[in-house]
C-alpha positions in Angstrom: -29.6 -8.7 -7.3 -26.7 -8.6 -4.9 -25.1 -5.5 -3.6 -21.5 -4.7 -2.8 -21.9 -3.0 0.6 -18.3 -2.8 1.6 -14.8 -3.5 0.4 -12.1 -4.9 2.7 -9.6 -2.1 2.3 -6.3 -3.9 3.0 -7.2 -7.1 1.1 -8.4 -5.3 -2.0 -5.4 -2.9 -2.0 -3.0 -5.9 -1.6 -4.5 -7.7 -4.6 -4.5 -4.6 -6.7 -0.8 -3.9 -5.8 0.2 -7.4 -6.9 -1.8 -7.2 -10.1 -0.2 -3.8 -11.0 3.3 -5.1 -10.1 2.9 -8.1 -12.4 1.6 -6.0 -15.3 4.4 -3.5 -14.9 7.0 -6.2 -14.6 5.9 -7.8 -17.9 6.8 -4.5 -19.7 9.5 -2.9 -17.5 11.9 -5.8 -17.0 12.4 -6.6 -20.7 12.5 -2.9 -21.5 15.2 -2.4 -18.8 17.2 -5.2 -20.3 17.0 -3.7 -23.8 17.8 -0.2 -22.5 20.9 -1.5 -20.7 22.2 -3.1 -23.9 21.8 -0.1 -26.1 25.2 1.6 -26.6 25.4 5.4 -26.3 22.2 5.7 -24.2 23.9 7.9 -21.6 23.4 11.1 -23.5 22.2 12.7 -20.3 24.5 11.6 -17.5 22.7 11.3 -14.2 19.3 10.9 -15.8 17.5 7.9 -14.1 16.3 6.4 -17.4 19.9 5.7 -18.3 20.1 2.8 -15.9 18.5 -0.6 -16.4 18.0 -0.6 -12.6 15.4 2.1 -13.0 13.2 -0.3 -15.0 13.6 -2.9 -12.3 12.2 -0.4 -9.8 9.2 0.6 -11.9 7.0 -2.5 -11.0 7.7 -1.9 -7.3 6.7 1.8 -7.6 3.5 0.8 -9.5 2.7 -1.7 -6.8 3.1 0.8 -4.0 1.1 3.5 -5.8 -1.6 1.0 -6.7 -1.8 -0.2 -3.1 -2.2 3.4 -1.8 -4.7 4.5 -4.5 -6.8 1.4 -4.1 -6.9 1.8 -0.4 -8.1 5.4 -0.8 -10.7 4.3 -3.4 -12.0 1.6 -1.1 -12.3 4.0 1.9 -14.2 6.5 -0.2 -16.4 3.7 -1.6 -17.2 2.4 1.9 -18.1 6.0 2.9 -20.2 6.7 -0.1 -22.2 3.4 0.2 -23.6 4.7 3.5 -25.6 7.2 1.5 -26.1 5.4 -1.8 -26.4 1.8 -0.8 -23.6 0.5 -3.0 -23.2 -1.0 -6.4 -25.8 -3.6 -7.5 -24.8 -6.6 -9.5 -26.5 -9.7 -10.7 -24.8 -13.1 -10.1 -25.6 -16.5 -11.5 -24.9 -19.8 -9.8 -23.7 -22.5 -12.2 -23.1 -26.1 -11.5 -19.7 -27.2 -12.8 -17.8 -30.2 -11.8 -14.2 -29.1 -11.3 -11.9 -32.0 -11.0 
């Protein structure tokens, strides 16, 4: 058994932010394009969802929130592992020739 004793806060948060940005982009960018093409969508003037730009910003907001929340989660995990010892996991070494 191996044990995760500590997470690198910045590196883990950075990876999480990029993953969440990409996931949100896959859905938000096409949805924003579709929303900007729908006629009569400005039933509520000034409402941020009326603009396709809003959907371009969503992945960035997801990334920022994911970075912050992952950093907080890593800090809490690193603190808790002092008392609990961390998460145990079993790893297996395989021999694969990657060419």
